[in-house]
C-alpha positions in Angstrom: -3.8 -24.7 -4.9 -3.5 -20.9 -3.7 -6.3 -19.5 -1.7 -8.9 -17.4 -3.6 -8.6 -13.7 -3.3 -11.2 -11.0 -2.7 -11.5 -7.5 -4.2 -13.8 -4.6 -3.2 -14.7 -2.5 -6.2 -16.0 0.9 -5.1 -17.2 2.3 -8.5 -20.6 4.0 -9.3 -20.2 3.3 -13.1 -21.9 -0.1 -13.4 -20.4 -0.8 -16.8 -16.9 -0.3 -15.5 -17.6 -2.2 -12.3 -18.9 -5.3 -14.1 -16.1 -5.1 -16.6 -13.7 -5.3 -13.7 -15.5 -8.1 -12.1 -15.5 -10.2 -15.3 -11.9 -9.6 -15.8 -10.8 -10.2 -12.2 -12.5 -13.6 -12.3 -9.8 -14.6 -14.9 -7.2 -14.3 -12.2 -9.4 -16.1 -9.6 -10.3 -12.9 -7.8 -13.9 -12.8 -6.3 -15.4 -9.3 -6.2 -17.9 -7.3 -4.1 -19.1 -4.1 -5.9 -20.6 -1.0 -4.2 -21.5 2.3 -6.0 -21.4 4.5 -2.9 -18.5 6.0 -1.0 -20.0 5.6 2.4 -21.0 2.0 1.9 -17.7 1.2 0.3 -16.0 2.7 3.6 -18.1 0.5 5.6 -17.2 -2.7 3.8 -13.5 -1.7 3.4 -13.2 -1.4 7.2 -15.4 -4.3 8.3 -14.8 -6.9 5.7 -11.7 -8.9 4.6 -10.4 -8.1 1.2 -7.0 -8.5 -0.5 -7.3 -5.3 -2.7 -9.6 -2.3 -2.9 -10.3 -0.6 -6.4 -11.6 2.8 -5.5 -13.0 5.3 -7.9 -12.5 9.1 -6.9 -15.8 10.5 -8.1 -18.3 8.8 -5.9 -21.8 9.6 -4.4 -22.1 9.7 -0.6 -18.4 10.2 0.0 -15.6 10.9 -2.6 -12.8 8.4 -3.1 -10.1 10.7 -1.5 -12.0 10.8 1.7 -12.8 7.1 1.7 -9.1 6.5 1.2 -8.2 8.8 4.1 -10.7 7.3 6.4 -9.6 3.7 5.4 -6.0 4.5 6.4 -7.0 6.4 9.5 -8.7 3.2 10.8 -5.3 1.3 10.3 -6.6 -0.8 7.4 -3.6 -1.9 5.3 -5.3 -3.5 2.4 -3.7 -2.2 -1.0 -5.8 0.4 -2.6 -5.8 1.2 -6.4 -7.4 4.5 -7.2 -9.4 5.1 -10.4 -10.5 8.4 -11.8 -11.6 10.1 -14.9 -9.9 13.3 -13.7 -6.4 13.9 -14.8 -5.5 16.7 -12.5 -2.2 16.2 -10.8 -3.7 17.4 -7.4 -5.9 14.2 -7.4 -3.0 11.9 -7.9 -0.9 13.7 -5.3 -3.7 13.4 -2.7 -4.4 9.8 -3.4 -0.7 8.9 -3.1 -0.1 11.0 0.1 -3.2 9.6 1.8 -1.9 6.0 1.4 -3.2 4.7 -2.0 -0.7 2.3 -3.5 -1.3 2.9 -7.0 -3.3 5.1 -9.5 -4.9 4.8 -12.9 -6.7 7.4 -14.9 -9.8 6.5 -17.0 -9.8 5.4 -19.7 -7.3 2.7 -18.7 -6.2 -0.5 -20.2 -7.8 -3.6 -18.5 -4.6 -5.5 -19.1 -2.6 -2.9 -17.3 -5.2 -2.7 -14.5 -5.0 -6.6 -14.1 -1.1 -6.4 -14.1 -1.2 -3.8 -11.3 -3.8 -5.8 -9.3 -1.7 -8.9 -9.6 1.4 -7.0 -8.5 -0.5 -5.8 -5.3 -1.7 -9.3 -4.6 1.9 -10.7 -4.9 3.2 -8.1 -2.4 0.4 -8.0 0.2 -0.6 -11.8 0.2 2.3 -13.9 -0.9 0.8 -16.7 0.8 -1.8 -16.9 -1.7 0.7 -17.2 -4.6 1.6 -20.7 -6.0 4.7 -22.2 -4.5 4.9 -19.7 -1.7 7.0 -20.9 1.3 6.6 -18.7 4.4 9.6 -16.9 5.6 11.9 -18.2 2.9 12.6 -14.7 1.7 14.4 -13.8 4.9 13.9 -12.2 8.3 15.6 -8.9 9.3 15.9 -7.4 12.6 17.3 -4.3 14.2 16.8 -3.9 17.9 13.3 -4.7 18.7 12.0 -4.3 15.1 11.6 -7.5 13.2 10.6 -7.8 9.6 9.6 -11.2 7.8 10.0 -10.6 4.1 8.3 -13.9 3.1 5.2 -13.5 5.3 5.2 -9.7 4.9 4.9 -9.3 8.7 6.4 -6.8 11.1 6.6 -6.7 14.8 8.0 -4.2 17.3 9.0 -5.6 20.7 6.9 -8.7 19.7 3.9 -6.5 19.0 2.4 -7.1 15.5 2.2 -4.0 13.3 -0.2 -3.6 10.3 1.5 -1.6 7.5 0.2 -0.9 4.1 2.0 -2.3 1.1 4.1 0.8 0.5 4.9 1.3 4.1 6.1 -2.3 4.3 8.1 -1.9 1.1 9.8 1.2 2.4 10.6 -0.4 5.8 11.9 -3.5 3.9 14.3 -1.7 1.8 15.8 0.5 4.7 16.0 -2.6 7.0 17.8 -4.7 4.3 20.4 -2.0 4.1 20.7 -0.6 7.7 22.8 2.6 7.9 22.6 3.3 4.3 21.1 6.8 3.6 18.4 7.0 0.7 17.3 10.2 -0.9 13.6 10.8 -1.4 14.1 10.4 -5.2 15.8 7.1 -4.7 13.1 5.8 -2.4 10.3 7.1 -4.8 12.1 5.3 -7.7 12.6 2.0 -6.0 9.2 1.8 -4.2 6.8 3.7 -6.5 8.7 3.5 -9.9 10.0 6.1 -12.4 6.5 7.0 -13.5 6.0 8.9 -10.2 8.9 11.1 -10.7 8.2 14.5 -9.1 6.3 13.2 -6.1 9.1 13.1 -3.6 6.8 14.6 -0.8 4.7 11.3 -1.0 7.9 9.6 0.6 7.5 12.0 3.4 3.9 11.3 4.1 4.5 7.5 4.1 7.6 7.8 6.3 5.5 9.9 8.7 2.8 7.2 8.9 5.5 4.4 9.3 7.1 6.2 12.2 3.8 6.6 14.0 3.2 2.7 13.7 6.6 1.6 14.6 8.3 4.3 16.8 7.8 4.7 20.6 7.8 8.6 19.9 7.3 9.5 16.3 8.7 12.9 16.8 12.0 11.3 18.1 12.4 8.2 15.9 14.6 5.4 17.0 14.5 3.2 13.8 13.8 5.3 10.7 16.1 8.4 10.9 16.3 11.5 9.0 19.6 12.2 7.3 19.5 15.9 6.9 20.0 17.2 3.3 19.8 13.6 2.0 16.7 11.6 3.0 16.2 8.7 5.4 18.1 5.6 6.7 17.5 2.7 9.1 19.4 3.1 12.4 22.1 0.5 12.5 23.2 1.0 16.0 20.4 -0.9 17.6 21.9 -4.4 17.5 20.5 -7.6 15.8 
């Protein structure tokens, strides 16, 4: 049997929070609910969760700032943002700060559950039925090692915590070392076509990825910029 998953719901609308809890139970996901941004930040950084569902409009501390502080503390738990606001600025900020997905209220519960399950599959494959650790492959370039099945990354045998999107970006580049990808291609393959027009989000994630895996993020050894094109994984480091 797969292990139970846990979700943190940071949402001040009690009806929405309870609706989410009831439906997440159907996919064997236990929930903690908090209506306050500051308390949600504390739980997100001190607790162990498989996914965080985070509203933007919150008392205490807004969801954008909660997301920023979560990622600043190197917490890699997938974050799904919720908001009743449709402004593009909120969507851009959420994605640039490290949110993994975004839904605007009112939303379809079925769609939300599908996105939560997708996040869980990517971030915690060991909790999926039939999972076999490491079976999906291991990729190495120089001191950089990525285990696709276990979703683990290490640099010079030092474990590195990546968010789901950071991991997916690195996995794509590492599976095709030396191949340059444009920002549009990376956005389409990692975020999907619905995020067309947010290529700068790729830059933000690449910058954070470099901070975590490079000895000197200003002079990267692994993830290289291909001027006028985008990015590639350095294929001159050896296996």
